VEXGU-206500 format. One record per atom (N, C-alpha, C): atom name; residue number from 1; residue in three letters; x, y negated, z. Coordinates in steps of 0.02 Angstrom, whole numbers, padded with zeros to 5 digits. Layout:
VEXGU-206500
ATOM  site  pos  code      xx      yy      zz
ATOM    CA  NUM   Ala       X       Y       Z
...
end
This chain:
VEXGU-206500
ATOM  site  pos  code      xx      yy      zz
ATOM     N    1   Asn   11709  -05362   02147
ATOM    CA    1   Asn   11736  -05426   02233
ATOM     C    1   Asn   11688  -05425   02276
ATOM     N    2   Gly   11613  -05394   02254
ATOM    CA    2   Gly   11554  -05383   02292
ATOM     C    2   Gly   11574  -05342   02344
ATOM     N    3   Leu   11627  -05291   02340
ATOM    CA    3   Leu   11650  -05247   02394
ATOM     C    3   Leu   11668  -05262   02453
ATOM     N    4   Tyr   11713  -05339   02424
ATOM    CA    4   Tyr   11748  -05368   02482
ATOM     C    4   Tyr   11700  -05395   02536
ATOM     N    5   Leu   11644  -05413   02510
ATOM    CA    5   Leu   11610  -05459   02540
ATOM     C    5   Leu   11566  -05431   02604
ATOM     N    6   Arg   11565  -05344   02601
ATOM    CA    6   Arg   11505  -05321   02644
ATOM     C    6   Arg   11536  -05298   02703
ATOM     N    7   Ser   11504  -05281   02772
ATOM    CA    7   Ser   11519  -05277   02832
ATOM     C    7   Ser   11537  -05187   02817
ATOM     N    8   Gly   11591  -05154   02874
ATOM    CA    8   Gly   11586  -05104   02871
ATOM     C    8   Gly   11539  -05058   02842
ATOM     N    9   Val   11479  -05039   02892
ATOM    CA    9   Val   11453  -04986   02864
ATOM     C    9   Val   11432  -05005   02792
ATOM     N   10   Glu   11396  -05055   02769
ATOM    CA   10   Glu   11391  -05073   02702
ATOM     C   10   Glu   11443  -05051   02656
ATOM     N   11   His   11484  -05069   02673
ATOM    CA   11   His   11546  -05072   02618
ATOM     C   11   His   11541  -05006   02621
ATOM     N   12   Asp   11558  -04954   02673
ATOM    CA   12   Asp   11583  -04886   02669
ATOM     C   12   Asp   11512  -04856   02620
ATOM     N   13   Leu   11469  -04869   02622
ATOM    CA   13   Leu   11403  -04821   02604
ATOM     C   13   Leu   11401  -04846   02503
ATOM     N   14   Val   11424  -04920   02523
ATOM    CA   14   Val   11431  -04926   02429
ATOM     C   14   Val   11497  -04876   02387
ATOM     N   15   Phe   11556  -04880   02462
ATOM    CA   15   Phe   11607  -04852   02409
ATOM     C   15   Phe   11594  -04769   02416
ATOM     N   16   Ala   11571  -04728   02453
ATOM    CA   16   Ala   11513  -04673   02442
ATOM     C   16   Ala   11477  -04660   02378
ATOM     N   17   Gly   11443  -04721   02366
ATOM    CA   17   Gly   11407  -04728   02311
ATOM     C   17   Gly   11446  -04713   02234
ATOM     N   18   Gly   11507  -04773   02252
ATOM    CA   18   Gly   11554  -04758   02169
ATOM     C   18   Gly   11597  -04697   02185
ATOM     N   19   Leu   11608  -04670   02240
ATOM    CA   19   Leu   11614  -04583   02237
ATOM     C   19   Leu   11580  -04551   02197
ATOM     N   20   Arg   11517  -04542   02236
ATOM    CA   20   Arg   11453  -04496   02219
ATOM     C   20   Arg   11462  -04510   02124
ATOM     N   21   Thr   11430  -04598   02088
ATOM    CA   21   Thr   11451  -04572   02015
ATOM     C   21   Thr   11528  -04548   01976
ATOM     N   22   Leu   11573  -04586   02025
ATOM    CA   22   Leu   11617  -04534   01991
ATOM     C   22   Leu   11641  -04474   01975
ATOM     N   23   Gly   11599  -04432   02059
ATOM    CA   23   Gly   11591  -04362   02040
ATOM     C   23   Gly   11546  -04355   01986
ATOM     N   24   Gln   11513  -04377   01965
ATOM    CA   24   Gln   11459  -04362   01925
ATOM     C   24   Gln   11483  -04376   01867
ATOM     N   25   Val   11541  -04424   01841
ATOM    CA   25   Val   11560  -04440   01772
ATOM     C   25   Val   11619  -04380   01763
ATOM     N   26   Tyr   11666  -04346   01831
ATOM    CA   26   Tyr   11697  -04298   01822
ATOM     C   26   Tyr   11658  -04239   01812
ATOM     N   27   Tyr   11603  -04232   01820
ATOM    CA   27   Tyr   11591  -04174   01813
ATOM     C   27   Tyr   11558  -04183   01747
ATOM     N   28   Gly   11536  -04216   01722
ATOM    CA   28   Gly   11488  -04219   01642
ATOM     C   28   Gly   11556  -04211   01612
ATOM     N   29   Leu   11619  -04215   01608
ATOM    CA   29   Leu   11677  -04234   01583
ATOM     C   29   Leu   11691  -04151   01560
ATOM     N   30   Gly   11645  -04105   01586
ATOM    CA   30   Gly   11664  -04039   01594
ATOM     C   30   Gly   11708  -04022   01634
ATOM     N   31   Tyr   11724  -03952   01636
ATOM    CA   31   Tyr   11765  -03886   01670
ATOM     C   31   Tyr   11848  -03913   01698
ATOM     N   32   Ser   11866  -03948   01636
ATOM    CA   32   Ser   11937  -03953   01662
ATOM     C   32   Ser   11928  -04019   01712
ATOM     N   33   Gln   11868  -04065   01725
ATOM    CA   33   Gln   11862  -04108   01764
ATOM     C   33   Gln   11837  -04111   01835
ATOM     N   34   His   11795  -04023   01840
ATOM    CA   34   His   11757  -04013   01885
ATOM     C   34   His   11813  -04021   01934
ATOM     N   35   Gln   11867  -04014   01975
ATOM    CA   35   Gln   11881  -03990   02033
ATOM     C   35   Gln   11879  -04069   02058
ATOM     N   36   Ser   11895  -04132   02024
ATOM    CA   36   Ser   11908  -04195   02027
ATOM     C   36   Ser   11829  -04199   02061
ATOM     N   37   Ala   11763  -04169   01999
ATOM    CA   37   Ala   11727  -04207   02038
ATOM     C   37   Ala   11681  -04158   02108
ATOM     N   38   Leu   11737  -04122   02119
ATOM    CA   38   Leu   11710  -04061   02182
ATOM     C   38   Leu   11737  -04117   02249
ATOM     N   39   Asp   11804  -04137   02227
ATOM    CA   39   Asp   11824  -04177   02272
ATOM     C   39   Asp   11799  -04243   02292
ATOM     N   40   Cys   11769  -04267   02220
ATOM    CA   40   Cys   11719  -04349   02262
ATOM     C   40   Cys   11667  -04328   02307
ATOM     N   41   Phe   11623  -04269   02284
ATOM    CA   41   Phe   11568  -04253   02324
ATOM     C   41   Phe   11590  -04231   02403
ATOM     N   42   Glu   11649  -04197   02398
ATOM    CA   42   Glu   11683  -04197   02461
ATOM     C   42   Glu   11704  -04248   02514
ATOM     N   43   Gln   11709  -04287   02461
ATOM    CA   43   Gln   11740  -04322   02522
ATOM     C   43   Gln   11664  -04407   02522
ATOM     N   44   Cys   11630  -04392   02472
ATOM    CA   44   Cys   11538  -04442   02506
ATOM     C   44   Cys   11545  -04402   02560
ATOM     N   45   Ile   11539  -04326   02563
ATOM    CA   45   Ile   11523  -04309   02616
ATOM     C   45   Ile   11547  -04307   02680
ATOM     N   46   Glu   11583  -04313   02677
ATOM    CA   46   Glu   11650  -04336   02741
ATOM     C   46   Glu   11624  -04426   02755
ATOM     N   47   Leu   11602  -04481   02711
ATOM    CA   47   Leu   11611  -04522   02736
ATOM     C   47   Leu   11535  -04509   02744
ATOM     N   48   Glu   11490  -04520   02720
ATOM    CA   48   Glu   11409  -04509   02748
ATOM     C   48   Glu   11399  -04464   02831
ATOM     N   49   Gln   11448  -04422   02829
ATOM    CA   49   Gln   11412  -04384   02889
ATOM     C   49   Gln   11460  -04428   02934
ATOM     N   50   Ser   11522  -04500   02926
ATOM    CA   50   Ser   11537  -04527   02989
ATOM     C   50   Ser   11484  -04571   02998
ATOM     N   51   Leu   11448  -04583   02959
ATOM    CA   51   Leu   11394  -04637   02939
ATOM     C   51   Leu   11320  -04632   02957
ATOM     N   52   Gly   11328  -04558   02972
ATOM    CA   52   Gly   11269  -04527   03001
ATOM     C   52   Gly   11193  -04535   02937
ATOM     N   53   Ala   11213  -04531   02887
ATOM    CA   53   Ala   11185  -04548   02820
ATOM     C   53   Ala   11164  -04470   02802
ATOM     N   54   Lys   11124  -04450   02855
ATOM    CA   54   Lys   11103  -04365   02835
ATOM     C   54   Lys   11081  -04374   02750
ATOM     N   55   Asp   11025  -04430   02725
ATOM    CA   55   Asp   10997  -04400   02672
ATOM     C   55   Asp   11037  -04413   02596
ATOM     N   56   Leu   11102  -04448   02615
ATOM    CA   56   Leu   11143  -04453   02555
ATOM     C   56   Leu   11184  -04379   02573
ATOM     N   57   Val   11190  -04379   02623
ATOM    CA   57   Val   11236  -04304   02636
ATOM     C   57   Val   11208  -04241   02611
ATOM     N   58   Ala   11136  -04237   02606
ATOM    CA   58   Ala   11113  -04173   02607
ATOM     C   58   Ala   11103  -04166   02503
ATOM     N   59   Ser   11105  -04255   02473
ATOM    CA   59   Ser   11100  -04244   02420
ATOM     C   59   Ser   11174  -04245   02376
ATOM     N   60   Asp   11234  -04256   02432
ATOM    CA   60   Asp   11300  -04226   02381
ATOM     C   60   Asp   11325  -04168   02418
ATOM     N   61   Gln   11291  -04123   02468
ATOM    CA   61   Gln   11286  -04063   02473
ATOM     C   61   Gln   11277  -04025   02411
ATOM     N   62   Val   11203  -04052   02374
ATOM    CA   62   Val   11205  -04015   02314
ATOM     C   62   Val   11222  -04027   02265
ATOM     N   63   Asn   11245  -04087   02248
ATOM    CA   63   Asn   11302  -04079   02211
ATOM     C   63   Asn   11372  -04054   02214
ATOM     N   64   Ala   11402  -04059   02265
ATOM    CA   64   Ala   11465  -04025   02278
ATOM     C   64   Ala   11440  -03946   02283
ATOM     N   65   Gly   11394  -03915   02289
ATOM    CA   65   Gly   11356  -03845   02279
ATOM     C   65   Gly   11359  -03834   02213
ATOM     N   66   Ala   11311  -03868   02174
ATOM    CA   66   Ala   11324  -03838   02092
ATOM     C   66   Ala   11375  -03863   02063
ATOM     N   67   Val   11435  -03892   02082
ATOM    CA   67   Val   11500  -03900   02062
ATOM     C   67   Val   11537  -03822   02045
ATOM     N   68   Ala   11534  -03825   02139
ATOM    CA   68   Ala   11567  -03763   02166
ATOM     C   68   Ala   11556  -03710   02117
ATOM     N   69   Ile   11487  -03708   02116
ATOM    CA   69   Ile   11464  -03651   02081
ATOM     C   69   Ile   11482  -03625   01983
ATOM     N   70   Arg   11496  -03683   01968
ATOM    CA   70   Arg   11528  -03678   01906
ATOM     C   70   Arg   11601  -03642   01897
ATOM     N   71   Leu   11631  -03675   01951
ATOM    CA   71   Leu   11699  -03661   01989
ATOM     C   71   Leu   11708  -03600   01990
ATOM     N   72   Ser   11676  -03572   02029
ATOM    CA   72   Ser   11668  -03513   02058
ATOM     C   72   Ser   11672  -03437   01990
ATOM     N   73   Glu   11616  -03482   01952
ATOM    CA   73   Glu   11597  -03435   01877
ATOM     C   73   Glu   11652  -03445   01841
ATOM     N   74   Phe   11688  -03490   01829
ATOM    CA   74   Phe   11745  -03500   01800
ATOM     C   74   Phe   11816  -03474   01822
ATOM     N   75   His   11810  -03482   01882
ATOM    CA   75   His   11863  -03435   01895
ATOM     C   75   His   11854  -03358   01906
ATOM     N   76   Ala   11793  -03327   01909
ATOM    CA   76   Ala   11775  -03262   01906
ATOM     C   76   Ala   11791  -03221   01840
ATOM     N   77   Ala   11775  -03274   01778
ATOM    CA   77   Ala   11775  -03241   01737
ATOM     C   77   Ala   11844  -03240   01711
ATOM     N   78   Asn   11917  -03281   01723
ATOM    CA   78   Asn   11979  -03283   01722
ATOM     C   78   Asn   12012  -03245   01756
ATOM     N   79   Ser   11977  -03207   01794
ATOM    CA   79   Ser   12004  -03155   01851
ATOM     C   79   Ser   11996  -03101   01817
ATOM     N   80   Lys   11973  -03075   01785
ATOM    CA   80   Lys   11993  -03018   01750
ATOM     C   80   Lys   12032  -03013   01659
ATOM     N   81   Thr   12093  -02985   01677
ATOM    CA   81   Thr   12146  -02999   01606
ATOM     C   81   Thr   12118  -02962   01570
ATOM     N   82   Asn   12168  -02973   01509
ATOM    CA   82   Asn   12159  -02931   01453
ATOM     C   82   Asn   12146  -02880   01457
ATOM     N   83   Asp   12210  -02842   01512
ATOM    CA   83   Asp   12218  -02771   01511
ATOM     C   83   Asp   12197  -02731   01579
ATOM     N   84   Gly   12133  -02767   01565
ATOM    CA   84   Gly   12077  -02752   01633
ATOM     C   84   Gly   12112  -02761   01695
ATOM     N   85   Asp   12152  -02800   01706
ATOM    CA   85   Asp   12181  -02804   01778
ATOM     C   85   Asp   12138  -02857   01812
ATOM     N   86   Ile   12153  -02878   01875
ATOM    CA   86   Ile   12093  -02931   01893
ATOM     C   86   Ile   12196  -02956   01919
ATOM     N   87   Asp   12180  -03025   01928
ATOM    CA   87   Asp   12198  -03084   01913
ATOM     C   87   Asp   12179  -03095   02004
ATOM     N   88   Pro   12232  -03082   02063
ATOM    CA   88   Pro   12222  -03093   02137
ATOM     C   88   Pro   12208  -03176   02163
ATOM     N   89   Glu   12256  -03186   02112
ATOM    CA   89   Glu   12226  -03281   02154
ATOM     C   89   Glu   12165  -03318   02101
ATOM     N   90   Glu   12176  -03294   02050
ATOM    CA   90   Glu   12089  -03327   02001
ATOM     C   90   Glu   12046  -03269   02063
ATOM     N   91   Leu   12039  -03240   02084
ATOM    CA   91   Leu   11965  -03195   02107
ATOM     C   91   Leu   11947  -03241   02171
ATOM     N   92   Lys   12040  -03236   02209
ATOM    CA   92   Lys   12022  -03274   02280
ATOM     C   92   Lys   12016  -03366   02266
ATOM     N   93   Leu   12017  -03366   02212
ATOM    CA   93   Leu   11984  -03445   02193
ATOM     C   93   Leu   11930  -03454   02208
ATOM     N   94   Ala   11884  -03376   02154
ATOM    CA   94   Ala   11828  -03374   02143
ATOM     C   94   Ala   11778  -03367   02206
ATOM     N   95   Thr   11795  -03344   02253
ATOM    CA   95   Thr   11790  -03318   02313
ATOM     C   95   Thr   11780  -03378   02350
ATOM     N   96   Gln   11824  -03447   02353
ATOM    CA   96   Gln   11840  -03499   02403
ATOM     C   96   Gln   11781  -03549   02363
ATOM     N   97   Phe   11779  -03538   02304
ATOM    CA   97   Phe   11712  -03603   02274
ATOM     C   97   Phe   11645  -03576   02309
ATOM     N   98   Asp   11628  -03494   02284
ATOM    CA   98   Asp   11574  -03486   02303
ATOM     C   98   Asp   11540  -03483   02371
ATOM     N   99   Ala   11592  -03478   02422
ATOM    CA   99   Ala   11581  -03506   02492
ATOM     C   99   Ala   11566  -03575   02489
ATOM     N  100   Thr   11609  -03599   02457
ATOM    CA  100   Thr   11597  -03716   02467
ATOM     C  100   Thr   11526  -03688   02437
ATOM     N  101   Ala   11491  -03687   02401
ATOM    CA  101   Ala   11414  -03676   02338
ATOM     C  101   Ala   11384  -03650   02395
ATOM     N  102   Glu   11378  -03601   02412
ATOM    CA  102   Glu   11339  -03587   02470
ATOM     C  102   Glu   11349  -03620   02542
ATOM     N  103   Lys   11385  -03646   02577
ATOM    CA  103   Lys   11385  -03687   02626
ATOM     C  103   Lys   11350  -03732   02633
ATOM     N  104   Arg   11365  -03784   02548
ATOM    CA  104   Arg   11338  -03843   02523
ATOM     C  104   Arg   11266  -03833   02542
ATOM     N  105   Leu   11264  -03769   02474
ATOM    CA  105   Leu   11162  -03776   02468
ATOM     C  105   Leu   11117  -03750   02519
ATOM     N  106   Val   11157  -03695   02575
ATOM    CA  106   Val   11122  -03690   02638
ATOM     C  106   Val   11118  -03738   02679
ATOM     N  107   Gly   11158  -03807   02680
ATOM    CA  107   Gly   11156  -03863   02716
ATOM     C  107   Gly   11108  -03912   02699
ATOM     N  108   Ala   11103  -03914   02627
ATOM    CA  108   Ala   11070  -03946   02592
ATOM     C  108   Ala   10993  -03925   02592
ATOM     N  109   Val   10989  -03886   02589
ATOM    CA  109   Val   10919  -03841   02607
ATOM     C  109   Val   10885  -03832   02656
ATOM     N  110   Gly   10918  -03841   02710
ATOM    CA  110   Gly   10896  -03857   02768
ATOM     C  110   Gly   10894  -03904   02787
ATOM     N  111   Tyr   10915  -03968   02774
ATOM    CA  111   Tyr   10884  -04048   02783
ATOM     C  111   Tyr   10819  -04055   02737
ATOM     N  112   Tyr   10809  -04039   02694
ATOM    CA  112   Tyr   10760  -04047   02660
ATOM     C  112   Tyr   10703  -04023   02672
ATOM     N  113   Arg   10730  -03948   02694
ATOM    CA  113   Arg   10622  -03903   02724
ATOM     C  113   Arg   10617  -03957   02786
ATOM     N  114   Leu   10664  -03980   02821
ATOM    CA  114   Leu   10607  -04036   02872
ATOM     C  114   Leu   10614  -04081   02855
ATOM     N  115   Val   10645  -04126   02799
ATOM    CA  115   Val   10657  -04189   02806
ATOM     C  115   Val   10628  -04195   02731
ATOM     N  116   Gly   10620  -04176   02688
ATOM    CA  116   Gly   10592  -04187   02610
ATOM     C  116   Gly   10645  -04221   02593
ATOM     N  117   Pro   10620  -04242   02519
ATOM    CA  117   Pro   10559  -04230   02482
ATOM     C  117   Pro   10559  -04171   02450
ATOM     N  118   Ala   10520  -04134   02434
ATOM    CA  118   Ala   10517  -04085   02404
ATOM     C  118   Ala   10549  -04058   02338
ATOM     N  119   Ser   10557  -04115   02284
ATOM    CA  119   Ser   10592  -04099   02220
ATOM     C  119   Ser   10642  -04090   02251
ATOM     N  120   Asp   10695  -04134   02301
ATOM    CA  120   Asp   10750  -04108   02317
ATOM     C  120   Asp   10753  -04048   02333
ATOM     N  121   Leu   10713  -04023   02380
ATOM    CA  121   Leu   10731  -03965   02401
ATOM     C  121   Leu   10714  -03897   02347
ATOM     N  122   Leu   10679  -03938   02299
ATOM    CA  122   Leu   10677  -03889   02235
ATOM     C  122   Leu   10708  -03873   02208
ATOM     N  123   Arg   10765  -03928   02182
ATOM    CA  123   Arg   10843  -03936   02161
ATOM     C  123   Arg   10861  -03899   02204
ATOM     N  124   Ala   10872  -03893   02274
ATOM    CA  124   Ala   10935  -03875   02314
ATOM     C  124   Ala   10929  -03801   02328
ATOM     N  125   Leu   10857  -03783   02330
ATOM    CA  125   Leu   10844  -03689   02313
ATOM     C  125   Leu   10860  -03674   02230
ATOM     N  126   Thr   10845  -03691   02163
ATOM    CA  126   Thr   10851  -03674   02120
ATOM     C  126   Thr   10932  -03664   02111
ATOM     N  127   Asn   10966  -03720   02131
ATOM    CA  127   Asn   11039  -03696   02126
ATOM     C  127   Asn   11043  -03632   02178
ATOM     N  128   Leu   11031  -03638   02242
ATOM    CA  128   Leu   11041  -03584   02293
ATOM     C  128   Leu   11036  -03500   02253
ATOM     N  129   Gly   10968  -03512   02248
ATOM    CA  129   Gly   10973  -03467   02178
ATOM     C  129   Gly   10988  -03417   02129
ATOM     N  130   Ser   11031  -03489   02098
ATOM    CA  130   Ser   11074  -03467   02038
ATOM     C  130   Ser   11131  -03441   02086
ATOM     N  131   Leu   11161  -03446   02123
ATOM    CA  131   Leu   11212  -03431   02152
ATOM     C  131   Leu   11211  -03329   02188
ATOM     N  132   Tyr   11152  -03341   02224
ATOM    CA  132   Tyr   11113  -03285   02237
ATOM     C  132   Tyr   11132  -03235   02175
ATOM     N  133   Thr   11090  -03271   02119
ATOM    CA  133   Thr   11087  -03209   02055
ATOM     C  133   Thr   11156  -03229   02036
ATOM     N  134   Ser   11215  -03236   02032
ATOM    CA  134   Ser   11266  -03252   02006
ATOM     C  134   Ser   11308  -03183   02053
ATOM     N  135   Arg   11297  -03171   02100
ATOM    CA  135   Arg   11326  -03129   02156
ATOM     C  135   Arg   11275  -03040   02154
ATOM     N  136   Lys   11239  -03053   02113
ATOM    CA  136   Lys   11172  -03005   02123
ATOM     C  136   Lys   11139  -02985   02165
ATOM     N  137   Ser   11126  -03020   02204
ATOM    CA  137   Ser   11113  -03036   02291
ATOM     C  137   Ser   11022  -03054   02280
ATOM     N  138   Trp   10991  -03002   02254
ATOM    CA  138   Trp   10933  -03015   02198
ATOM     C  138   Trp   10866  -03030   02262
ATOM     N  139   Thr   10873  -03021   02335
ATOM    CA  139   Thr   10824  -03014   02392
ATOM     C  139   Thr   10828  -03092   02390
ATOM     N  140   Gln   10924  -03118   02411
ATOM    CA  140   Gln   10908  -03201   02422
ATOM     C  140   Gln   10882  -03250   02348
ATOM     N  141   Ala   10917  -03220   02296
ATOM    CA  141   Ala   10883  -03243   02238
ATOM     C  141   Ala   10828  -03270   02239
ATOM     N  142   Arg   10807  -03207   02237
ATOM    CA  142   Arg   10714  -03207   02218
ATOM     C  142   Arg   10660  -03266   02271
ATOM     N  143   Ala   10690  -03250   02352
ATOM    CA  143   Ala   10690  -03292   02373
ATOM     C  143   Ala   10688  -03366   02364
ATOM     N  144   Ala   10739  -03389   02336
ATOM    CA  144   Ala   10741  -03427   02356
ATOM     C  144   Ala   10722  -03457   02265
ATOM     N  145   Phe   10689  -03425   02226
ATOM    CA  145   Phe   10675  -03461   02184
ATOM     C  145   Phe   10605  -03465   02191
ATOM     N  146   Glu   10591  -03421   02227
ATOM    CA  146   Glu   10510  -03404   02242
ATOM     C  146   Glu   10489  -03484   02293
ATOM     N  147   Glu   10533  -03483   02337
ATOM    CA  147   Glu   10505  -03553   02384
ATOM     C  147   Glu   10538  -03618   02341
ATOM     N  148   Ala   10580  -03604   02301
ATOM    CA  148   Ala   10589  -03678   02240
ATOM     C  148   Ala   10500  -03701   02189
ATOM     N  149   Trp   10463  -03630   02187
ATOM    CA  149   Trp   10422  -03633   02153
ATOM     C  149   Trp   10364  -03681   02184
ATOM     N  150   Ser   10356  -03614   02241
ATOM    CA  150   Ser   10282  -03653   02294
ATOM     C  150   Ser   10313  -03733   02332
ATOM     N  151   Cys   10368  -03776   02282
ATOM    CA  151   Cys   10380  -03817   02327
ATOM     C  151   Cys   10332  -03897   02284
ATOM     N  152   Ala   10308  -03862   02213
ATOM    CA  152   Ala   10286  -03913   02153
ATOM     C  152   Ala   10230  -03878   02139
ATOM     N  153   Pro   10192  -03880   02187
ATOM    CA  153   Pro   10121  -03818   02161
ATOM     C  153   Pro   10096  -03845   02111
ATOM     N  154   Gln   10096  -03920   02067
ATOM    CA  154   Gln   10075  -03943   02002
ATOM     C  154   Gln   10132  -03959   01945
ATOM     N  155   Trp   10134  -03925   01921
ATOM    CA  155   Trp   10197  -03943   01837
ATOM     C  155   Trp   10168  -03976   01823
ATOM     N  156   Glu   10172  -04030   01793
ATOM    CA  156   Glu   10148  -04099   01768
ATOM     C  156   Glu   10239  -04141   01740
ATOM     N  157   Gly   10194  -04169   01679
ATOM    CA  157   Gly   10257  -04233   01645
ATOM     C  157   Gly   10331  -04183   01645
ATOM     N  158   Asp   10377  -04217   01671
ATOM    CA  158   Asp   10459  -04214   01671
ATOM     C  158   Asp   10465  -04112   01714
ATOM     N  159   Glu   10393  -04107   01765
ATOM    CA  159   Glu   10425  -04061   01795
ATOM     C  159   Glu   10403  -03993   01780
ATOM     N  160   Ile   10375  -03994   01713
ATOM    CA  160   Ile   10362  -03929   01675
ATOM     C  160   Ile   10412  -03906   01655
ATOM     N  161   Tyr   10482  -03930   01639
ATOM    CA  161   Tyr   10527  -03901   01639
ATOM     C  161   Tyr   10553  -03856   01685
ATOM     N  162   Val   10556  -03909   01735
ATOM    CA  162   Val   10589  -03873   01808
ATOM     C  162   Val   10552  -03809   01796
ATOM     N  163   Gly   10470  -03794   01800
ATOM    CA  163   Gly   10424  -03765   01806
ATOM     C  163   Gly   10460  -03695   01782
ATOM     N  164   Val   10469  -03695   01704
ATOM    CA  164   Val   10471  -03662   01662
ATOM     C  164   Val   10548  -03614   01688
ATOM     N  165   Asn   10610  -03677   01713
ATOM    CA  165   Asn   10671  -03641   01718
ATOM     C  165   Asn   10677  -03608   01793
ATOM     N  166   Ile   10626  -03630   01829
ATOM    CA  166   Ile   10611  -03553   01876
ATOM     C  166   Ile   10593  -03503   01873
ATOM     N  167   Ala   10522  -03516   01828
ATOM    CA  167   Ala   10486  -03452   01819
ATOM     C  167   Ala   10537  -03406   01764
ATOM     N  168   Gly   10564  -03441   01735
ATOM    CA  168   Gly   10597  -03399   01673
ATOM     C  168   Gly   10678  -03361   01712
ATOM     N  169   Asn   10707  -03381   01769
ATOM    CA  169   Asn   10743  -03359   01815
ATOM     C  169   Asn   10718  -03309   01857
ATOM     N  170   Ile   10649  -03306   01883
ATOM    CA  170   Ile   10608  -03249   01936
ATOM     C  170   Ile   10612  -03197   01884
ATOM     N  171   Gly   10575  -03221   01818
ATOM    CA  171   Gly   10582  -03151   01750
ATOM     C  171   Gly   10655  -03118   01738
ATOM     N  172   Ser   10681  -03143   01734
ATOM    CA  172   Ser   10772  -03145   01722
ATOM     C  172   Ser   10774  -03092   01766
ATOM     N  173   Leu   10785  -03107   01828
ATOM    CA  173   Leu   10768  -03072   01886
ATOM     C  173   Leu   10751  -03004   01910
ATOM     N  174   Leu   10691  -03009   01908
ATOM    CA  174   Leu   10651  -02936   01896
ATOM     C  174   Leu   10652  -02910   01835
ATOM     N  175   Cys   10683  -02927   01813
ATOM    CA  175   Cys   10718  -02906   01716
ATOM     C  175   Cys   10775  -02869   01754
ATOM     N  176   Asp   10806  -02894   01761
ATOM    CA  176   Asp   10874  -02853   01819
ATOM     C  176   Asp   10887  -02795   01869
ATOM     N  177   Leu   10813  -02812   01899
ATOM    CA  177   Leu   10808  -02766   01935
ATOM     C  177   Leu   10756  -02676   01908
ATOM     N  178   Lys   10754  -02673   01842
ATOM    CA  178   Lys   10701  -02665   01817
ATOM     C  178   Lys   10640  -02651   01829
ATOM     N  179   Gln   10613  -02714   01829
ATOM    CA  179   Gln   10535  -02715   01849
ATOM     C  179   Gln   10483  -02764   01788
ATOM     N  180   Pro   10507  -02715   01737
ATOM    CA  180   Pro   10479  -02767   01657
ATOM     C  180   Pro   10405  -02785   01682
ATOM     N  181   Lys   10363  -02771   01717
ATOM    CA  181   Lys   10280  -02785   01680
ATOM     C  181   Lys   10283  -02830   01752
ATOM     N  182   Glu   10309  -02843   01818
ATOM    CA  182   Glu   10326  -02905   01833
ATOM     C  182   Glu   10334  -02961   01824
ATOM     N  183   Ala   10422  -02953   01789
ATOM    CA  183   Ala   10440  -02995   01777
ATOM     C  183   Ala   10399  -03033   01702
ATOM     N  184   Leu   10368  -02999   01666
ATOM    CA  184   Leu   10316  -03017   01591
ATOM     C  184   Leu   10258  -03071   01635
ATOM     N  185   Val   10259  -03056   01692
ATOM    CA  185   Val   10214  -03109   01719
ATOM     C  185   Val   10227  -03189   01715
ATOM     N  186   Trp   10298  -03164   01742
ATOM    CA  186   Trp   10337  -03238   01754
ATOM     C  186   Trp   10364  -03283   01689
ATOM     N  187   Leu   10367  -03230   01626
ATOM    CA  187   Leu   10394  -03249   01564
ATOM     C  187   Leu   10367  -03272   01560
ATOM     N  188   Asn   10292  -03238   01555
ATOM    CA  188   Asn   10227  -03283   01495
ATOM     C  188   Asn   10225  -03344   01554
end
C-alpha cells in the first residue's frame, strides 16, 4: 500500500527497485529464468534513464551485463549440435546476448570511471574482463582485469576474495597466451 502513497518520481524509483529485486531473484533461480532476469534489469534501466538516475542505471547495467554473459555462454554452448553442425538460431542468440553484455558493461564502466565508487568500477571491469575472455579477446580482457586490480590497492577483509579472483583471471589468461612465467606471478 505504501507504493500508492508516493509521488510520481518516488513511485517510479520504488518500482524500479522492485524490478531490480525481482531480476536478482530470477537470476538466482538459474538459467531457466535468466531471460526474465535480463528483462527486469532492462526495464529498470529504461525507467531509471527516464528519471535521470545515472547511478542506478550504471548498477543495473552491470546486472544486465552479467546476466547477458550467462545467456550468451549458454546459447553459444547450445549452438554446437551433437553431429558437429552449428545451429544458426542458437549462434544468433549467443551473439545478440554477447553484444548486450558488452553494451551494458561498457556503459557502466564509463559511468564508474567518472563518478565511482571504485568498488563498483571493479565489479563492472571484472565482468567486462570475463566477457572479453570468453571471446578470446586477450588484450581487452587483460586491460579490464588489470584496471580492476588497480581499483583496490589494499585487499582486506571481504575484498581478498575479489583480489584472488582477479589475480586468478589474469593468471589463467596468461596461461592461455602461453606465458607461464608471468602467469605464475599472478597465480601465486
